[in-house]
C-alpha positions, -999 to 999 in steps of 0.1 A, spaced: 0 0 0 11 36 -6 -5 67 9 -1 101 -8 -14 135 4 -16 160 -24 -17 197 -14 -40 189 15 -51 216 40 -75 218 69 -94 248 82 -120 248 110 -139 280 110 -114 308 109 -86 286 122 -61 269 99 -51 236 114 -30 225 84 -15 246 57 -12 231 22 13 202 22 22 172 1 36 140 16 40 104 3 42 74 27 53 40 18 51 6 37 72 7 68 76 32 96 68 68 91 72 92 121 54 125 125 76 147 147 65 180 161 55 199 193 20 200 206 -4 218 182 20 212 153 -8 194 134 1 158 138 -33 146 150 -52 167 124 -30 151 97 -36 116 110 -73 121 110 -72 130 74 -51 99 66 -77 78 84 -107 93 68 -121 106 101 -120 141 86 -121 155 51 -94 180 40 -105 215 31 -85 213 -1 -63 187 -17 -66 149 -22 -58 117 -3 -47 89 -25 -43 52 -16 -24 31 -41 -30 60 -66 -68 60 -61 -86 91 -47 -102 82 -14 -106 118 -2 -144 114 5 -143 78 16 -151 74 53 -130 55 78 -154 26 78 -146 18 42 -108 20 47 -84 -6 59 -72 14 89 -65 10 126 -59 39 151 -43 39 185 -47 70 206 -28 86 235 -54 74 260 -57 36 260 -92 31 248 -106 -4 257 -141 -18 262 -143 -19 301 -168 -48 302 -149 -70 277 -121 -93 287 -87 -87 272 -94 -115 247 -127 -99 237 -112 -65 234 -86 -78 210 -111 -100 191 -137 -72 187 -126 -60 152 -124 -96 140 -160 -104 153 -172 -72 135 -156 -85 103 -175 -118 107 -145 -141 110 -149 -177 121 -144 -185 158 -114 -207 151 -97 -180 131 -104 -154 158 -89 -177 184 -58 -182 164 -52 -146 155 -59 -133 191 -35 -158 206 -8 -149 181 -10 -111 187 -14 -117 225 19 -136 224 35 -108 204 24 -82 229 31 -104 260 -6 -105 270 -12 -142 272 -15 -144 310 -41 -116 310 -66 -127 283 -93 -135 308 -90 -103 328 -109 -70 324 -90 -38 315 -95 -23 350 -74 -52 364 -44 -42 343 -17 -16 347 -16 14 323 12 -2 303 -8 -35 299 -39 -16 289 -20 2 262 -7 -32 250 -43 -43 247 -51 -13 225 -21 -19 203 -29 -56 200 -65 -47 189 -50 -25 162 -25 -51 151 -49 -80 149 -69 -62 122 -39 -65 99 -50 -32 84 -31 -16 55 -27 17 75 -17 17 112 -19 50 130 -3 56 164 -10 90 179 16 94 207 6 60 221 33 60 249 30 95 262 10 86 293 33 58 304 62 61 327 98 62 313 106 25 319 74 13 302 79 37 273 114 24 267 102 -12 268 72 -8 245 92 15 221 118 -12 215 92 -39 210 71 -18 186 102 -10 165 106 -48 160 69 -53 153 68 -26 127 98 -40 109 79 -73 103 48 -56 88 41 -46 52 15 -19 63 20 18 62 27 26 99 24 63 110 36 71 145 34 106 159 56 119 187 68 152 203 102 135 213 132 137 189 148 108 208 117 86 201 119 95 164 156 86 162 151 53 181 123 42 158 141 53 126 124 49 92 111 81 76 102 113 94 80 143 86 88 173 108 58 195 115 54 229 131 23 251 135 4 232 109 32 233 83 53 205 69 89 217 75 109 188 61 106 151 54 130 123 46 150 95 61 151 101 99 189 102 103 193 123 72 169 150 85 185 149 119 220 155 105 208 180 78 179 201 91 168 224 63 161 253 86 166 267 121 130 256 129 137 220 120 169 221 140 149 233 170 121 207 167 147 179 161 167 186 192 159 182 229 166 207 244 161 229 213 193 236 194 213 265 208 217 295 185 246 319 186 249 350 164 282 352 145 300 370 118 320 348 94 347 362 71 383 356 59 382 320 73 373 330 108 342 334 129 334 359 156 306 358 181 287 388 195 310 389 225 341 391 204 352 354 207 370 344 176 377 310 161 390 294 129 362 282 106 360 244 103 362 228 69 324 226 64 320 263 69 349 273 46 338 299 21 309 313 42 309 350 46 285 373 64 261 371 93 249 337 104 234 319 133 255 290 146 235 259 158 250 239 187 232 209 201 231 207 239 251 175 240 279 192 220 286 217 248 308 205 276 329 216 306 360 199 291 374 206 256 372 179 229 404 191 212 427 221 206 403 238 182 375 241 208 360 275 215 359 283 253 330 305 265 326 320 299 290 315 313 270 319 344 248 290 355 211 299 358 197 264 366 214 230 370 187 204 361 193 168 370 177 142 348 186 106 356 223 103 350 226 136 331 229 173 341 214 201 320 231 234 326 210 264 316 235 292 313 238 329 302 269 335 282 293 364 288 289 375 253 277 410 245 241 399 235 236 379 267 228 347 248 216 317 266 230 282 261 219 248 274 246 222 279 237 185 283 264 168 304 268 131 311 268 124 348 259 144 379 278 177 382 278 197 415 272 232 401 250 259 416 230 288 403 252 319 398 284 298 395 308 308 367 318 280 343 337 277 311 318 259 283 337 244 254 322 242 219 337 223 190 332 244 158 334 211 138 300 202 153 283 235 146 255 241 120 254 274 102 221 290 92 218 321 70 198 353 77 166 336 63 170 307 87 180 282 60 208 257 65 241 270 50 265 243 63 262 211 83 289 192 101 300 159 86 277 130 94 293 107 120 293 69 116 259 52 119 251 49 156 236 20 174 202 22 191 219 26 225 240 55 211 209 71 196 190 72 229 218 95 243 224 115 212 201 144 220 
């Protein structure tokens, strides 16, 4: 199956939920990445046939299905809130779409058992949803979507209401499940780390606009614009005003550095993008740029420390550094942050990407999870 959106838009009253955009989705995993109110759910509802676009067309295998309702499409939808029938057992919840389709009891039994095993629900088939944990209830909702064997599977931030450990567990399992299916799978998330972990294709959305699409790692390493760089970084990418000329760069505070090879030839005013994990308290090498900064907040998150700082540059720019481990720093403390120019992005005055650092070797899943 292929799914194509041609110049689709969506308006509700005077509000524009989606500006005209075109997007093609092929079998496999397709991630919609964007902050809240970016338009992810609105877009998925158009894909499913739950809503009709204000303009444009929805094509399935080249056929126009714009006015075809969800009941006549081969689609399954999993929402943020795990929606299950409270009076049905787990078995009956999973079996419900198969019973509606009129399948024989023996076939239903076989299919439910298979998907229950896949989602680790076999011990709970006779229980009611209220007797399950939140993670188990979401597994039931996912199992009910998978058992339909629909051509289009839509997952609207399905793990957002689960705790961190459950999210990590289910995310890894779902990645493997998606890899075995020939359906078009669309998975929406606000988290760049989740998009990177899942892989596949990504469409980056912002305020109802399609900002960029392509292979996930390619978009991550080559964001077309400042906006994409901000959406695809957590915390958002740091931006520093700079003047580049004669092979050197100069920040607003006067700090000067030699331009790295990927910025060679650039001249004029630019914004330099620095991801938080590329700012540290220790230099990576002799070409690093040291910057004096004052700590505003030291935020501890698991085994990492996020330093929110104000630089000593003339424009009082802020910079967030993501440090591995626990660092005993306090608000008001003066620190020196080290930035490697070879890791910096350069965006022109219009916010378009002018230069990107060389792409590193392909990371493992474990490396990806700490890459932001």
